[in-house]
Each structure stands twice: as structure tokens, then as C-alpha cells.
C-alpha positions in Angstrom: -17.5 -20.4 -2.2 -20.7 -19.3 -0.5 -18.9 -17.0 2.0 -16.2 -14.7 1.3 -15.5 -13.5 4.7 -11.8 -13.0 5.8 -11.6 -12.7 9.5 -8.1 -11.8 9.5 -9.1 -8.5 7.7 -10.6 -5.4 9.2 -12.0 -2.8 6.8 -12.2 0.9 7.5 -13.4 3.9 5.7 -11.4 7.1 6.6 -12.8 10.6 5.8 -9.6 12.5 4.9 -11.6 15.9 4.9 -10.1 16.8 1.6 -6.6 16.6 2.9 -5.8 13.1 1.4 -1.9 13.3 1.6 -1.7 14.7 5.2 -4.4 12.1 6.3 -2.4 9.2 4.5 0.9 10.3 6.3 -0.9 10.3 9.7 -2.5 6.9 8.9 0.8 5.3 7.8 2.5 6.6 10.7 -0.4 5.0 13.1 -0.2 1.8 11.1 3.7 1.8 11.4 3.3 2.4 15.3 0.7 -0.2 15.6 2.5 -3.0 13.7 6.3 -2.1 13.8 6.8 0.3 16.8 7.4 3.5 14.7 7.7 4.6 11.1 11.3 5.5 11.4 12.3 2.2 12.9 14.9 0.6 10.6 13.4 -2.8 10.3 9.9 -3.9 11.1 8.4 -7.4 10.7 5.0 -6.3 9.0 4.4 -4.3 5.8 1.9 -2.1 4.0 0.9 -1.4 0.5 -0.8 1.8 -0.6 -2.9 1.3 -3.8 -3.2 4.3 -6.2 -5.5 4.7 -9.3 -2.6 6.2 -11.5 1.0 6.1 -11.9 1.5 9.8 -12.8 0.3 12.9 -11.1 0.0 14.1 -7.6 -2.1 11.2 -6.6 -0.1 8.7 -8.5 2.1 6.0 -7.0 5.4 7.5 -8.3 5.0 11.0 -6.7 3.5 9.6 -3.6 6.4 7.3 -2.8 8.7 10.2 -2.9 6.5 12.3 -0.6 5.9 9.4 2.0 9.6 8.6 1.9 10.4 12.3 3.0 7.6 12.7 5.5 8.0 9.6 7.2 11.8 9.2 6.9 11.6 5.6 5.7 12.3 3.7 2.5 9.2 3.8 0.2 9.1 2.3 -3.2 6.8 2.4 -6.0 5.4 -0.3 -8.4 3.5 0.2 -11.5 2.7 -1.5 -14.7 4.0 1.6 -16.9 7.0 3.7 -16.5 6.3 7.0 -14.6 6.8 10.2 -16.6 10.2 11.6 -15.5 11.5 8.6 -13.7 14.3 8.2 -16.3 13.9 4.6 -16.8 13.1 3.2 -20.1 12.4 -0.3 -21.5 14.7 -3.1 -20.0 15.8 -0.7 -17.2 12.1 -0.2 -16.0 11.5 -4.1 -16.1 14.6 -4.6 -14.2 13.5 -1.9 -11.5 10.0 -3.6 -11.3 11.5 -7.2 -10.6 14.1 -5.7 -8.0 11.3 -3.9 -6.3 8.9 -6.9 -6.1 11.7 -9.1 -4.9 13.1 -6.8 -2.4 9.5 -6.2 -1.0 8.8 -9.9 -0.9 12.1 -10.5 1.2 11.5 -7.4 3.5 14.3 -5.1 2.2 11.7 -2.3 2.9 8.2 -2.5 4.3 6.0 0.1 2.6 5.1 0.1 -1.2 3.0 2.4 -3.2 1.4 0.6 -6.3 -1.1 0.6 -9.0 -3.3 -2.5 -9.4 -0.5 -3.9 -11.5 1.1 -5.0 -8.2 0.0 -8.1 -6.5 -1.3 -10.8 -8.7 0.7 -13.8 -7.7 2.3 -12.2 -4.9 2.0 -13.9 -1.7 3.5 -12.0 1.0 2.2 -13.1 4.3 3.3 -10.2 6.6 1.4 -7.5 4.9 -0.4 -5.8 7.9 -2.2 -3.1 6.3 -3.3 -1.7 2.8 -4.6 1.6 2.0 -6.8 2.7 -1.0 -5.6 6.3 -1.9 -8.4 6.4 -4.3 -11.8 4.5 -4.9 -11.2 1.5 -6.9 -13.3 0.8 -10.0 -15.3 -1.9 -8.4 -16.0 -3.6 -5.1 -14.2 -6.8 -6.4 -11.2 -4.6 -7.1 -11.2 -3.3 -3.6 -11.6 -6.7 -2.1 -8.9 -8.2 -4.1 -6.3 -5.5 -3.5 -7.2 -5.3 0.3 -6.9 -8.9 0.4 -3.1 -8.7 -0.2 -3.1 -8.2 3.7 -3.4 -10.9 6.4 -2.4 -13.8 4.0 -0.4 -15.5 6.8 -3.2 -16.1 9.2 -0.8 -17.3 12.0 0.5 -13.7 12.0 -2.9 -12.0 12.5 -4.3 -14.2 15.3 -4.0 -11.3 18.0 -5.9 -8.9 15.7 -6.8 -8.6 12.1 -4.8 -6.7 9.3 -6.2 -3.2 8.5 -7.6 -2.3 5.1 -8.4 1.4 4.7 -10.0 3.3 2.1 -9.5 7.1 2.1 -12.6 9.0 1.2 -13.2 12.5 0.6 -16.8 13.3 1.2 -18.5 15.6 -1.4 -19.4 19.1 -0.2 -23.2 19.9 0.0 
């Protein structure tokens, strides 16, 4: 194609001022209010994905899901290609967990997921209203591919485009 424009997506770069987790919590709360009424609402019609670069560590999808779950009082799951350290799942149990997470997300049992780039290929979930990159992806192509999980059902985004955020910490001078 000559044109890769997706009018159902709106891209934003958000300066987290060095407080990435606090900024993310505020942003998710704002997106939940915009798309579902509130973060603590039990069921909402729109979903979100937060992409992380790693599984483990403070900025990994595993720990982040737990922090968001507590801070926002909502069910937040994680998805990764490899088992997180300390998760207590091994081999077949982790594979079963991943299948359940993916299937439950597809059928809207919960509406927020933290994930590595391992999530999404082949997942066509039309009601994803926002994506957030909790770290800068390895390439512009990766950013566009992952952000493009949002807005898939164009009929759901005729009033306004889905939101695709990148959290950025500016370098200090």
C-alpha cells in the first residue's frame, strides 16, 4: 500500500517527567473514564493494552499488572512469551495460563492487559480503545504494529479515534 494512515487511531507522546508508573496510572484512569465511565466500573465495553519491553523487573509486564490492579482496583492481567520470574508457573501451567488470558481478554472478561510484544499477532479484538507503550519499542514499525491493535472495529470508533500513547521520559540536560 502507498498509504498506511489509520484514521481510527490518534497518536500521542506523553512526557511522564520521570515518574513513569504514576503517569501511567493517571493515563489509564483518564482512558477508562473516557471509554468506560471509570476504572473501577465492573464491566466496560472498551479495552486497553499496555506494552512493555520486558517481562521481569519494575518495568516488566508481570510486576506492572500487579501495581495497576492495586492502584486502579480493577482486574489487570499480563501476557508474555516467557514465564516471569517468581510467578510460580512452569511449562504446561504457563502455556495454559497464556491461553486463558488471551481467550478471556478476547471475550471481555477483563479489559486491561499488560503485555510484551509476544501478545497480539493474530489477535483481532475490535474494541481496544487505547494502547500505551510503557517503553520505547525497538523500531517505528514495532510501535505502529503494536499500537495498531487499537481501533480494529472501525464502527466502534466513528465518534472519535482510539488513543495510542507512548510514555516518554525526557533526558535531563
